[in-house]
N, CA, C, O and CB atoms as a CASP TS submission, in Angstrom:
PFRMAT TS
TARGET T0000
AUTHOR 0000-0000-0000
METHOD Language model
MODEL 1
PARENT N/A
ATOM      1  N   MET     1     -30.909 -14.890  16.478  1.00  0.00           N
ATOM      2  CA  MET     1     -30.622 -13.553  16.032  1.00  0.00           C
ATOM      3  C   MET     1     -29.383 -13.001  16.733  1.00  0.00           C
ATOM      4  O   MET     1     -28.556 -12.341  16.103  1.00  0.00           O
ATOM      5  CB  MET     1     -31.818 -12.653  16.273  1.00  0.00           C
ATOM      6  N   LYS     2     -29.250 -13.268  18.041  1.00  0.00           N
ATOM      7  CA  LYS     2     -28.090 -12.790  18.781  1.00  0.00           C
ATOM      8  C   LYS     2     -26.806 -13.445  18.280  1.00  0.00           C
ATOM      9  O   LYS     2     -25.758 -12.804  18.205  1.00  0.00           O
ATOM     10  CB  LYS     2     -28.268 -13.057  20.272  1.00  0.00           C
ATOM     11  N   LYS     3     -26.901 -14.734  17.937  1.00  0.00           N
ATOM     12  CA  LYS     3     -25.726 -15.429  17.418  1.00  0.00           C
ATOM     13  C   LYS     3     -25.282 -14.817  16.096  1.00  0.00           C
ATOM     14  O   LYS     3     -24.090 -14.608  15.868  1.00  0.00           O
ATOM     15  CB  LYS     3     -26.019 -16.926  17.239  1.00  0.00           C
ATOM     16  N   LEU     4     -26.237 -14.536  15.239  1.00  0.00           N
ATOM     17  CA  LEU     4     -25.929 -13.940  13.944  1.00  0.00           C
ATOM     18  C   LEU     4     -25.288 -12.565  14.118  1.00  0.00           C
ATOM     19  O   LEU     4     -24.316 -12.241  13.436  1.00  0.00           O
ATOM     20  CB  LEU     4     -27.198 -13.830  13.090  1.00  0.00           C
ATOM     21  N   LEU     5     -25.819 -11.772  15.011  1.00  0.00           N
ATOM     22  CA  LEU     5     -25.262 -10.452  15.278  1.00  0.00           C
ATOM     23  C   LEU     5     -23.851 -10.572  15.857  1.00  0.00           C
ATOM     24  O   LEU     5     -22.963  -9.804  15.487  1.00  0.00           O
ATOM     25  CB  LEU     5     -26.172  -9.668  16.240  1.00  0.00           C
ATOM     26  N   GLY     6     -23.646 -11.513  16.744  1.00  0.00           N
ATOM     27  CA  GLY     6     -22.327 -11.744  17.338  1.00  0.00           C
ATOM     28  C   GLY     6     -21.303 -12.157  16.295  1.00  0.00           C
ATOM     29  O   GLY     6     -20.167 -11.684  16.311  1.00  0.00           O
ATOM     30  N   ILE     7     -21.703 -13.033  15.397  1.00  0.00           N
ATOM     31  CA  ILE     7     -20.817 -13.477  14.328  1.00  0.00           C
ATOM     32  C   ILE     7     -20.472 -12.313  13.401  1.00  0.00           C
ATOM     33  O   ILE     7     -19.324 -12.167  12.983  1.00  0.00           O
ATOM     34  CB  ILE     7     -21.464 -14.623  13.532  1.00  0.00           C
ATOM     35  N   LEU     8     -21.450 -11.498  13.087  1.00  0.00           N
ATOM     36  CA  LEU     8     -21.237 -10.343  12.217  1.00  0.00           C
ATOM     37  C   LEU     8     -20.264  -9.349  12.849  1.00  0.00           C
ATOM     38  O   LEU     8     -19.342  -8.877  12.184  1.00  0.00           O
ATOM     39  CB  LEU     8     -22.571  -9.653  11.914  1.00  0.00           C
ATOM     40  N   VAL     9     -20.462  -9.033  14.116  1.00  0.00           N
ATOM     41  CA  VAL     9     -19.575  -8.096  14.818  1.00  0.00           C
ATOM     42  C   VAL     9     -18.156  -8.657  14.902  1.00  0.00           C
ATOM     43  O   VAL     9     -17.186  -7.942  14.649  1.00  0.00           O
ATOM     44  CB  VAL     9     -20.115  -7.798  16.236  1.00  0.00           C
ATOM     45  N   LEU    10     -18.041  -9.919  15.254  1.00  0.00           N
ATOM     46  CA  LEU    10     -16.725 -10.554  15.339  1.00  0.00           C
ATOM     47  C   LEU    10     -16.023 -10.551  13.981  1.00  0.00           C
ATOM     48  O   LEU    10     -14.822 -10.290  13.904  1.00  0.00           O
ATOM     49  CB  LEU    10     -16.861 -11.992  15.859  1.00  0.00           C
ATOM     50  N   GLY    11     -16.754 -10.834  12.930  1.00  0.00           N
ATOM     51  CA  GLY    11     -16.183 -10.815  11.585  1.00  0.00           C
ATOM     52  C   GLY    11     -15.686  -9.438  11.189  1.00  0.00           C
ATOM     53  O   GLY    11     -14.630  -9.313  10.569  1.00  0.00           O
ATOM     54  N   LEU    12     -16.433  -8.409  11.539  1.00  0.00           N
ATOM     55  CA  LEU    12     -16.003  -7.039  11.229  1.00  0.00           C
ATOM     56  C   LEU    12     -14.755  -6.656  12.017  1.00  0.00           C
ATOM     57  O   LEU    12     -13.854  -6.008  11.484  1.00  0.00           O
ATOM     58  CB  LEU    12     -17.133  -6.045  11.527  1.00  0.00           C
ATOM     59  N   LEU    13     -14.705  -7.052  13.266  1.00  0.00           N
ATOM     60  CA  LEU    13     -13.525  -6.742  14.074  1.00  0.00           C
ATOM     61  C   LEU    13     -12.277  -7.419  13.526  1.00  0.00           C
ATOM     62  O   LEU    13     -11.212  -6.806  13.459  1.00  0.00           O
ATOM     63  CB  LEU    13     -13.750  -7.164  15.520  1.00  0.00           C
ATOM     64  N   LEU    14     -12.407  -8.661  13.141  1.00  0.00           N
ATOM     65  CA  LEU    14     -11.254  -9.397  12.625  1.00  0.00           C
ATOM     66  C   LEU    14     -10.826  -8.893  11.250  1.00  0.00           C
ATOM     67  O   LEU    14      -9.629  -8.810  10.971  1.00  0.00           O
ATOM     68  CB  LEU    14     -11.571 -10.883  12.553  1.00  0.00           C
ATOM     69  N   SER    15     -11.768  -8.560  10.400  1.00  0.00           N
ATOM     70  CA  SER    15     -11.416  -8.131   9.053  1.00  0.00           C
ATOM     71  C   SER    15     -10.835  -6.721   9.031  1.00  0.00           C
ATOM     72  O   SER    15     -10.047  -6.403   8.141  1.00  0.00           O
ATOM     73  CB  SER    15     -12.631  -8.198   8.156  1.00  0.00           C
ATOM     74  N   SER    16     -11.198  -5.879   9.976  1.00  0.00           N
ATOM     75  CA  SER    16     -10.679  -4.511   9.972  1.00  0.00           C
ATOM     76  C   SER    16      -9.192  -4.473  10.291  1.00  0.00           C
ATOM     77  O   SER    16      -8.501  -3.554   9.851  1.00  0.00           O
ATOM     78  CB  SER    16     -11.442  -3.655  10.969  1.00  0.00           C
ATOM     79  N   ASN    17      -8.688  -5.421  11.027  1.00  0.00           N
ATOM     80  CA  ASN    17      -7.265  -5.463  11.357  1.00  0.00           C
ATOM     81  C   ASN    17      -6.434  -6.079  10.235  1.00  0.00           C
ATOM     82  O   ASN    17      -5.216  -5.902  10.207  1.00  0.00           O
ATOM     83  CB  ASN    17      -7.052  -6.244  12.640  1.00  0.00           C
ATOM     84  N   ALA    18      -7.055  -6.780   9.334  1.00  0.00           N
ATOM     85  CA  ALA    18      -6.320  -7.455   8.270  1.00  0.00           C
ATOM     86  C   ALA    18      -5.674  -6.469   7.314  1.00  0.00           C
ATOM     87  O   ALA    18      -4.596  -6.749   6.789  1.00  0.00           O
ATOM     88  CB  ALA    18      -7.240  -8.380   7.507  1.00  0.00           C
ATOM     89  N   TYR    19      -6.295  -5.330   7.073  1.00  0.00           N
ATOM     90  CA  TYR    19      -5.757  -4.357   6.138  1.00  0.00           C
ATOM     91  C   TYR    19      -5.573  -2.995   6.810  1.00  0.00           C
ATOM     92  O   TYR    19      -6.068  -1.981   6.318  1.00  0.00           O
ATOM     93  CB  TYR    19      -6.673  -4.230   4.921  1.00  0.00           C
ATOM     94  N   ALA    20      -4.874  -2.982   7.911  1.00  0.00           N
ATOM     95  CA  ALA    20      -4.633  -1.727   8.623  1.00  0.00           C
ATOM     96  C   ALA    20      -3.591  -0.917   7.864  1.00  0.00           C
ATOM     97  O   ALA    20      -2.518  -1.423   7.539  1.00  0.00           O
ATOM     98  CB  ALA    20      -4.169  -1.991  10.085  1.00  0.00           C
ATOM     99  N   TYR    21      -3.910   0.334   7.586  1.00  0.00           N
ATOM    100  CA  TYR    21      -3.021   1.219   6.836  1.00  0.00           C
ATOM    101  C   TYR    21      -1.828   1.620   7.702  1.00  0.00           C
ATOM    102  O   TYR    21      -2.000   2.010   8.856  1.00  0.00           O
ATOM    103  CB  TYR    21      -3.783   2.475   6.349  1.00  0.00           C
ATOM    104  N   ASP    22      -0.632   1.524   7.151  1.00  0.00           N
ATOM    105  CA  ASP    22       0.597   1.862   7.869  1.00  0.00           C
ATOM    106  C   ASP    22       1.298   3.000   7.122  1.00  0.00           C
ATOM    107  O   ASP    22       1.900   2.777   6.071  1.00  0.00           O
ATOM    108  CB  ASP    22       1.540   0.611   8.005  1.00  0.00           C
ATOM    109  N   SER    23       1.220   4.215   7.664  1.00  0.00           N
ATOM    110  CA  SER    23       1.777   5.388   6.973  1.00  0.00           C
ATOM    111  C   SER    23       3.300   5.333   6.873  1.00  0.00           C
ATOM    112  O   SER    23       3.873   5.890   5.937  1.00  0.00           O
ATOM    113  CB  SER    23       1.359   6.664   7.693  1.00  0.00           C
ATOM    114  N   THR    24       3.961   4.675   7.818  1.00  0.00           N
ATOM    115  CA  THR    24       5.419   4.536   7.745  1.00  0.00           C
ATOM    116  C   THR    24       5.812   3.669   6.563  1.00  0.00           C
ATOM    117  O   THR    24       6.751   3.993   5.837  1.00  0.00           O
ATOM    118  CB  THR    24       5.977   3.937   9.048  1.00  0.00           C
ATOM    119  N   LYS    25       5.098   2.568   6.366  1.00  0.00           N
ATOM    120  CA  LYS    25       5.371   1.698   5.222  1.00  0.00           C
ATOM    121  C   LYS    25       5.141   2.446   3.917  1.00  0.00           C
ATOM    122  O   LYS    25       5.889   2.261   2.957  1.00  0.00           O
ATOM    123  CB  LYS    25       4.490   0.438   5.276  1.00  0.00           C
ATOM    124  N   TYR    26       4.104   3.296   3.870  1.00  0.00           N
ATOM    125  CA  TYR    26       3.814   4.075   2.674  1.00  0.00           C
ATOM    126  C   TYR    26       4.973   5.018   2.363  1.00  0.00           C
ATOM    127  O   TYR    26       5.421   5.092   1.218  1.00  0.00           O
ATOM    128  CB  TYR    26       2.507   4.869   2.847  1.00  0.00           C
ATOM    129  N   ALA    27       5.457   5.734   3.364  1.00  0.00           N
ATOM    130  CA  ALA    27       6.533   6.709   3.164  1.00  0.00           C
ATOM    131  C   ALA    27       7.819   6.034   2.697  1.00  0.00           C
ATOM    132  O   ALA    27       8.488   6.541   1.796  1.00  0.00           O
ATOM    133  CB  ALA    27       6.792   7.485   4.456  1.00  0.00           C
ATOM    134  N   ILE    28       8.167   4.922   3.284  1.00  0.00           N
ATOM    135  CA  ILE    28       9.376   4.192   2.887  1.00  0.00           C
ATOM    136  C   ILE    28       9.232   3.682   1.459  1.00  0.00           C
ATOM    137  O   ILE    28      10.148   3.817   0.648  1.00  0.00           O
ATOM    138  CB  ILE    28       9.650   3.014   3.854  1.00  0.00           C
ATOM    139  N   CYS    29       8.088   3.100   1.160  1.00  0.00           N
ATOM    140  CA  CYS    29       7.813   2.590  -0.191  1.00  0.00           C
ATOM    141  C   CYS    29       7.927   3.714  -1.212  1.00  0.00           C
ATOM    142  O   CYS    29       8.565   3.544  -2.250  1.00  0.00           O
ATOM    143  CB  CYS    29       6.407   1.945  -0.260  1.00  0.00           C
ATOM    144  N   TYR    30       7.323   4.848  -0.931  1.00  0.00           N
ATOM    145  CA  TYR    30       7.307   5.971  -1.866  1.00  0.00           C
ATOM    146  C   TYR    30       8.729   6.465  -2.142  1.00  0.00           C
ATOM    147  O   TYR    30       9.082   6.736  -3.290  1.00  0.00           O
ATOM    148  CB  TYR    30       6.440   7.120  -1.311  1.00  0.00           C
ATOM    149  N   GLY    31       9.532   6.579  -1.106  1.00  0.00           N
ATOM    150  CA  GLY    31      10.916   7.024  -1.273  1.00  0.00           C
ATOM    151  C   GLY    31      11.757   6.059  -2.076  1.00  0.00           C
ATOM    152  O   GLY    31      12.512   6.468  -2.958  1.00  0.00           O
ATOM    153  N   GLU    32      11.631   4.777  -1.773  1.00  0.00           N
ATOM    154  CA  GLU    32      12.419   3.774  -2.489  1.00  0.00           C
ATOM    155  C   GLU    32      11.975   3.649  -3.946  1.00  0.00           C
ATOM    156  O   GLU    32      12.804   3.459  -4.836  1.00  0.00           O
ATOM    157  CB  GLU    32      12.306   2.419  -1.792  1.00  0.00           C
ATOM    158  N   MET    33      10.664   3.756  -4.187  1.00  0.00           N
ATOM    159  CA  MET    33      10.193   3.698  -5.577  1.00  0.00           C
ATOM    160  C   MET    33      10.621   4.940  -6.351  1.00  0.00           C
ATOM    161  O   MET    33      10.906   4.851  -7.545  1.00  0.00           O
ATOM    162  CB  MET    33       8.661   3.554  -5.622  1.00  0.00           C
ATOM    163  N   THR    34      10.671   6.093  -5.694  1.00  0.00           N
ATOM    164  CA  THR    34      11.149   7.310  -6.352  1.00  0.00           C
ATOM    165  C   THR    34      12.588   7.125  -6.806  1.00  0.00           C
ATOM    166  O   THR    34      12.939   7.478  -7.932  1.00  0.00           O
ATOM    167  CB  THR    34      11.035   8.528  -5.409  1.00  0.00           C
ATOM    168  N   ASN    35      13.418   6.574  -5.934  1.00  0.00           N
ATOM    169  CA  ASN    35      14.818   6.315  -6.296  1.00  0.00           C
ATOM    170  C   ASN    35      14.914   5.349  -7.470  1.00  0.00           C
ATOM    171  O   ASN    35      15.736   5.543  -8.365  1.00  0.00           O
ATOM    172  CB  ASN    35      15.589   5.753  -5.093  1.00  0.00           C
ATOM    173  N   ALA    36      14.085   4.314  -7.476  1.00  0.00           N
ATOM    174  CA  ALA    36      14.101   3.342  -8.572  1.00  0.00           C
ATOM    175  C   ALA    36      13.643   3.990  -9.877  1.00  0.00           C
ATOM    176  O   ALA    36      14.218   3.724 -10.933  1.00  0.00           O
ATOM    177  CB  ALA    36      13.203   2.134  -8.234  1.00  0.00           C
ATOM    178  N   HIS    37      12.618   4.835  -9.816  1.00  0.00           N
ATOM    179  CA  HIS    37      12.126   5.511 -11.018  1.00  0.00           C
ATOM    180  C   HIS    37      13.137   6.520 -11.543  1.00  0.00           C
ATOM    181  O   HIS    37      13.266   6.699 -12.754  1.00  0.00           O
ATOM    182  CB  HIS    37      10.800   6.207 -10.730  1.00  0.00           C
ATOM    183  N   LYS    38      13.853   7.180 -10.642  1.00  0.00           N
ATOM    184  CA  LYS    38      14.904   8.102 -11.075  1.00  0.00           C
ATOM    185  C   LYS    38      16.029   7.345 -11.767  1.00  0.00           C
ATOM    186  O   LYS    38      16.563   7.812 -12.773  1.00  0.00           O
ATOM    187  CB  LYS    38      15.456   8.896  -9.877  1.00  0.00           C
ATOM    188  N   ALA    39      16.393   6.184 -11.240  1.00  0.00           N
ATOM    189  CA  ALA    39      17.459   5.371 -11.834  1.00  0.00           C
ATOM    190  C   ALA    39      17.078   4.878 -13.225  1.00  0.00           C
ATOM    191  O   ALA    39      17.941   4.755 -14.094  1.00  0.00           O
ATOM    192  CB  ALA    39      17.783   4.180 -10.932  1.00  0.00           C
ATOM    193  N   ARG    40      15.799   4.594 -13.446  1.00  0.00           N
ATOM    194  CA  ARG    40      15.335   4.117 -14.755  1.00  0.00           C
ATOM    195  C   ARG    40      14.999   5.250 -15.707  1.00  0.00           C
ATOM    196  O   ARG    40      14.864   5.024 -16.909  1.00  0.00           O
ATOM    197  CB  ARG    40      14.126   3.233 -14.585  1.00  0.00           C
ATOM    198  N   GLY    41      14.860   6.464 -15.192  1.00  0.00           N
ATOM    199  CA  GLY    41      14.515   7.595 -16.033  1.00  0.00           C
ATOM    200  C   GLY    41      13.032   7.887 -16.120  1.00  0.00           C
ATOM    201  O   GLY    41      12.638   8.861 -16.763  1.00  0.00           O
ATOM    202  N   LEU    42      12.204   7.079 -15.498  1.00  0.00           N
ATOM    203  CA  LEU    42      10.752   7.286 -15.554  1.00  0.00           C
ATOM    204  C   LEU    42      10.351   8.560 -14.814  1.00  0.00           C
ATOM    205  O   LEU    42       9.441   9.269 -15.244  1.00  0.00           O
ATOM    206  CB  LEU    42      10.012   6.076 -14.957  1.00  0.00           C
ATOM    207  N   HIS    43      11.014   8.845 -13.726  1.00  0.00           N
ATOM    208  CA  HIS    43      10.683  10.019 -12.910  1.00  0.00           C
ATOM    209  C   HIS    43      10.831  11.305 -13.724  1.00  0.00           C
ATOM    210  O   HIS    43      10.045  12.239 -13.569  1.00  0.00           O
ATOM    211  CB  HIS    43      11.585  10.076 -11.657  1.00  0.00           C
ATOM    212  N   LYS    44      11.826  11.344 -14.577  1.00  0.00           N
ATOM    213  CA  LYS    44      12.068  12.547 -15.374  1.00  0.00           C
ATOM    214  C   LYS    44      11.244  12.561 -16.662  1.00  0.00           C
ATOM    215  O   LYS    44      10.715  13.603 -17.049  1.00  0.00           O
ATOM    216  CB  LYS    44      13.548  12.659 -15.709  1.00  0.00           C
ATOM    217  N   SER    45      11.135  11.421 -17.318  1.00  0.00           N
ATOM    218  CA  SER    45      10.467  11.371 -18.624  1.00  0.00           C
ATOM    219  C   SER    45       8.946  11.443 -18.538  1.00  0.00           C
ATOM    220  O   SER    45       8.306  12.001 -19.429  1.00  0.00           O
ATOM    221  CB  SER    45      10.856  10.112 -19.341  1.00  0.00           C
ATOM    222  N   ASN    46       8.356  10.887 -17.475  1.00  0.00           N
ATOM    223  CA  ASN    46       6.897  10.881 -17.332  1.00  0.00           C
ATOM    224  C   ASN    46       6.546  10.948 -15.850  1.00  0.00           C
ATOM    225  O   ASN    46       6.134   9.953 -15.253  1.00  0.00           O
ATOM    226  CB  ASN    46       6.268   9.610 -17.994  1.00  0.00           C
ATOM    227  N   ARG    47       6.713  12.116 -15.269  1.00  0.00           N
ATOM    228  CA  ARG    47       6.538  12.282 -13.832  1.00  0.00           C
ATOM    229  C   ARG    47       5.111  11.972 -13.382  1.00  0.00           C
ATOM    230  O   ARG    47       4.916  11.385 -12.318  1.00  0.00           O
ATOM    231  CB  ARG    47       6.907  13.694 -13.429  1.00  0.00           C
ATOM    232  N   ALA    48       4.123  12.353 -14.169  1.00  0.00           N
ATOM    233  CA  ALA    48       2.726  12.094 -13.783  1.00  0.00           C
ATOM    234  C   ALA    48       2.464  10.597 -13.651  1.00  0.00           C
ATOM    235  O   ALA    48       1.819  10.158 -12.699  1.00  0.00           O
ATOM    236  CB  ALA    48       1.758  12.707 -14.815  1.00  0.00           C
ATOM    237  N   LEU    49       2.962   9.821 -14.599  1.00  0.00           N
ATOM    238  CA  LEU    49       2.800   8.362 -14.534  1.00  0.00           C
ATOM    239  C   LEU    49       3.563   7.796 -13.343  1.00  0.00           C
ATOM    240  O   LEU    49       3.062   6.913 -12.646  1.00  0.00           O
ATOM    241  CB  LEU    49       3.288   7.697 -15.842  1.00  0.00           C
ATOM    242  N   SER    50       4.761   8.296 -13.108  1.00  0.00           N
ATOM    243  CA  SER    50       5.567   7.836 -11.985  1.00  0.00           C
ATOM    244  C   SER    50       4.834   8.059 -10.662  1.00  0.00           C
ATOM    245  O   SER    50       4.810   7.176  -9.804  1.00  0.00           O
ATOM    246  CB  SER    50       6.922   8.556 -11.970  1.00  0.00           C
ATOM    247  N   ILE    51       4.240   9.236 -10.501  1.00  0.00           N
ATOM    248  CA  ILE    51       3.507   9.548  -9.273  1.00  0.00           C
ATOM    249  C   ILE    51       2.291   8.647  -9.120  1.00  0.00           C
ATOM    250  O   ILE    51       2.023   8.140  -8.031  1.00  0.00           O
ATOM    251  CB  ILE    51       3.075  11.018  -9.263  1.00  0.00           C
ATOM    252  N   LYS    52       1.561   8.450 -10.199  1.00  0.00           N
ATOM    253  CA  LYS    52       0.366   7.597 -10.144  1.00  0.00           C
ATOM    254  C   LYS    52       0.725   6.159  -9.761  1.00  0.00           C
ATOM    255  O   LYS    52       0.040   5.538  -8.948  1.00  0.00           O
ATOM    256  CB  LYS    52      -0.363   7.611 -11.500  1.00  0.00           C
ATOM    257  N   ILE    53       1.791   5.641 -10.344  1.00  0.00           N
ATOM    258  CA  ILE    53       2.242   4.279 -10.029  1.00  0.00           C
ATOM    259  C   ILE    53       2.641   4.190  -8.559  1.00  0.00           C
ATOM    260  O   ILE    53       2.237   3.263  -7.857  1.00  0.00           O
ATOM    261  CB  ILE    53       3.433   3.866 -10.938  1.00  0.00           C
ATOM    262  N   LYS    54       3.435   5.156  -8.095  1.00  0.00           N
ATOM    263  CA  LYS    54       3.903   5.127  -6.707  1.00  0.00           C
ATOM    264  C   LYS    54       2.736   5.215  -5.727  1.00  0.00           C
ATOM    265  O   LYS    54       2.706   4.488  -4.734  1.00  0.00           O
ATOM    266  CB  LYS    54       4.886   6.273  -6.453  1.00  0.00           C
ATOM    267  N   GLU    55       1.785   6.091  -5.997  1.00  0.00           N
ATOM    268  CA  GLU    55       0.637   6.219  -5.093  1.00  0.00           C
ATOM    269  C   GLU    55      -0.172   4.931  -5.033  1.00  0.00           C
ATOM    270  O   GLU    55      -0.552   4.481  -3.953  1.00  0.00           O
ATOM    271  CB  GLU    55      -0.260   7.374  -5.532  1.00  0.00           C
ATOM    272  N   THR    56      -0.432   4.346  -6.183  1.00  0.00           N
ATOM    273  CA  THR    56      -1.230   3.121  -6.231  1.00  0.00           C
ATOM    274  C   THR    56      -0.530   1.954  -5.543  1.00  0.00           C
ATOM    275  O   THR    56      -1.122   1.263  -4.715  1.00  0.00           O
ATOM    276  CB  THR    56      -1.538   2.756  -7.674  1.00  0.00           C
ATOM    277  N   VAL    57       0.727   1.746  -5.892  1.00  0.00           N
ATOM    278  CA  VAL    57       1.469   0.610  -5.344  1.00  0.00           C
ATOM    279  C   VAL    57       1.717   0.785  -3.849  1.00  0.00           C
ATOM    280  O   VAL    57       1.562  -0.165  -3.082  1.00  0.00           O
ATOM    281  CB  VAL    57       2.801   0.436  -6.081  1.00  0.00           C
ATOM    282  N   CYS    58       2.098   1.979  -3.433  1.00  0.00           N
ATOM    283  CA  CYS    58       2.425   2.191  -2.022  1.00  0.00           C
ATOM    284  C   CYS    58       1.190   2.157  -1.124  1.00  0.00           C
ATOM    285  O   CYS    58       1.285   1.732   0.027  1.00  0.00           O
ATOM    286  CB  CYS    58       3.139   3.516  -1.853  1.00  0.00           C
ATOM    287  N   LYS    59       0.048   2.590  -1.620  1.00  0.00           N
ATOM    288  CA  LYS    59      -1.197   2.452  -0.842  1.00  0.00           C
ATOM    289  C   LYS    59      -1.503   0.978  -0.622  1.00  0.00           C
ATOM    290  O   LYS    59      -1.850   0.556   0.481  1.00  0.00           O
ATOM    291  CB  LYS    59      -2.389   3.149  -1.563  1.00  0.00           C
ATOM    292  N   SER    60      -1.368   0.210  -1.685  1.00  0.00           N
ATOM    293  CA  SER    60      -1.616  -1.220  -1.593  1.00  0.00           C
ATOM    294  C   SER    60      -0.641  -1.883  -0.622  1.00  0.00           C
ATOM    295  O   SER    60      -1.036  -2.728   0.181  1.00  0.00           O
ATOM    296  CB  SER    60      -1.511  -1.867  -2.974  1.00  0.00           C
ATOM    297  N   TYR    61       0.627  -1.499  -0.698  1.00  0.00           N
ATOM    298  CA  TYR    61       1.645  -2.058   0.193  1.00  0.00           C
ATOM    299  C   TYR    61       1.376  -1.658   1.647  1.00  0.00           C
ATOM    300  O   TYR    61       1.500  -2.485   2.550  1.00  0.00           O
ATOM    301  CB  TYR    61       3.049  -1.590  -0.237  1.00  0.00           C
ATOM    302  N   ALA    62       1.012  -0.402   1.872  1.00  0.00           N
ATOM    303  CA  ALA    62       0.741   0.085   3.232  1.00  0.00           C
ATOM    304  C   ALA    62      -0.502  -0.572   3.838  1.00  0.00           C
ATOM    305  O   ALA    62      -0.615  -0.685   5.059  1.00  0.00           O
ATOM    306  CB  ALA    62       0.565   1.607   3.219  1.00  0.00           C
ATOM    307  N   ASN    63      -1.427  -1.003   2.989  1.00  0.00           N
ATOM    308  CA  ASN    63      -2.627  -1.695   3.460  1.00  0.00           C
ATOM    309  C   ASN    63      -2.394  -3.182   3.681  1.00  0.00           C
ATOM    310  O   ASN    63      -3.278  -3.879   4.179  1.00  0.00           O
ATOM    311  CB  ASN    63      -3.753  -1.504   2.474  1.00  0.00           C
ATOM    312  N   GLY    64      -1.216  -3.673   3.317  1.00  0.00           N
ATOM    313  CA  GLY    64      -0.893  -5.084   3.507  1.00  0.00           C
ATOM    314  C   GLY    64      -1.378  -5.978   2.386  1.00  0.00           C
ATOM    315  O   GLY    64      -1.394  -7.200   2.534  1.00  0.00           O
ATOM    316  N   GLU    65      -1.777  -5.390   1.261  1.00  0.00           N
ATOM    317  CA  GLU    65      -2.290  -6.177   0.147  1.00  0.00           C
ATOM    318  C   GLU    65      -1.169  -6.777  -0.699  1.00  0.00           C
ATOM    319  O   GLU    65      -1.382  -7.772  -1.392  1.00  0.00           O
ATOM    320  CB  GLU    65      -3.186  -5.320  -0.722  1.00  0.00           C
ATOM    321  N   HIS    66       0.027  -6.178  -0.648  1.00  0.00           N
ATOM    322  CA  HIS    66       1.189  -6.687  -1.381  1.00  0.00           C
ATOM    323  C   HIS    66       2.392  -6.709  -0.450  1.00  0.00           C
ATOM    324  O   HIS    66       2.456  -5.958   0.524  1.00  0.00           O
ATOM    325  CB  HIS    66       1.483  -5.820  -2.642  1.00  0.00           C
ATOM    326  N   ASN    67       3.337  -7.575  -0.762  1.00  0.00           N
ATOM    327  CA  ASN    67       4.519  -7.713   0.079  1.00  0.00           C
ATOM    328  C   ASN    67       5.769  -7.096  -0.524  1.00  0.00           C
ATOM    329  O   ASN    67       6.793  -6.996   0.151  1.00  0.00           O
ATOM    330  CB  ASN    67       4.768  -9.153   0.357  1.00  0.00           C
ATOM    331  N   SER    68       5.704  -6.685  -1.773  1.00  0.00           N
ATOM    332  CA  SER    68       6.893  -6.196  -2.436  1.00  0.00           C
ATOM    333  C   SER    68       6.543  -5.083  -3.415  1.00  0.00           C
ATOM    334  O   SER    68       5.379  -4.887  -3.763  1.00  0.00           O
ATOM    335  CB  SER    68       7.606  -7.333  -3.153  1.00  0.00           C
ATOM    336  N   TYR    69       7.565  -4.361  -3.852  1.00  0.00           N
ATOM    337  CA  TYR    69       7.396  -3.298  -4.838  1.00  0.00           C
ATOM    338  C   TYR    69       8.742  -3.033  -5.488  1.00  0.00           C
ATOM    339  O   TYR    69       9.777  -3.489  -5.002  1.00  0.00           O
ATOM    340  CB  TYR    69       6.822  -1.999  -4.187  1.00  0.00           C
ATOM    341  N   GLU    70       8.723  -2.296  -6.584  1.00  0.00           N
ATOM    342  CA  GLU    70       9.951  -1.976  -7.301  1.00  0.00           C
ATOM    343  C   GLU    70      10.857  -1.115  -6.437  1.00  0.00           C
ATOM    344  O   GLU    70      10.425  -0.091  -5.908  1.00  0.00           O
ATOM    345  CB  GLU    70       9.637  -1.263  -8.622  1.00  0.00           C
ATOM    346  N   GLY    71      12.096  -1.520  -6.293  1.00  0.00           N
ATOM    347  CA  GLY    71      13.060  -0.757  -5.523  1.00  0.00           C
ATOM    348  C   GLY    71      13.118  -1.113  -4.061  1.00  0.00           C
ATOM    349  O   GLY    71      13.874  -0.493  -3.313  1.00  0.00           O
ATOM    350  N   LYS    72      12.337  -2.103  -3.618  1.00  0.00           N
ATOM    351  CA  LYS    72      12.328  -2.479  -2.199  1.00  0.00           C
ATOM    352  C   LYS    72      13.703  -3.020  -1.796  1.00  0.00           C
ATOM    353  O   LYS    72      14.290  -3.858  -2.480  1.00  0.00           O
ATOM    354  CB  LYS    72      11.221  -3.538  -1.914  1.00  0.00           C
ATOM    355  N   GLN    73      14.189  -2.515  -0.671  1.00  0.00           N
ATOM    356  CA  GLN    73      15.512  -2.949  -0.188  1.00  0.00           C
ATOM    357  C   GLN    73      15.376  -3.784   1.051  1.00  0.00           C
ATOM    358  O   GLN    73      16.378  -4.239   1.602  1.00  0.00           O
ATOM    359  CB  GLN    73      16.416  -1.750   0.093  1.00  0.00           C
TER
END
């Protein structure tokens, strides 16, 4: 029982660091995607969709689930 509990605790500790949210990465992603959407006209033509896309993609990027996004420099 102690071994099982130890394995469970260790697994939780290791998995929690795998997707640590990085607010700096989110802010940079959001700004660069805004510039890309403005260049394509999406920001002006459908702002609600542009915001939804940026929030979804940048959250994923900040969590480490994706390595790239539109407009990444």
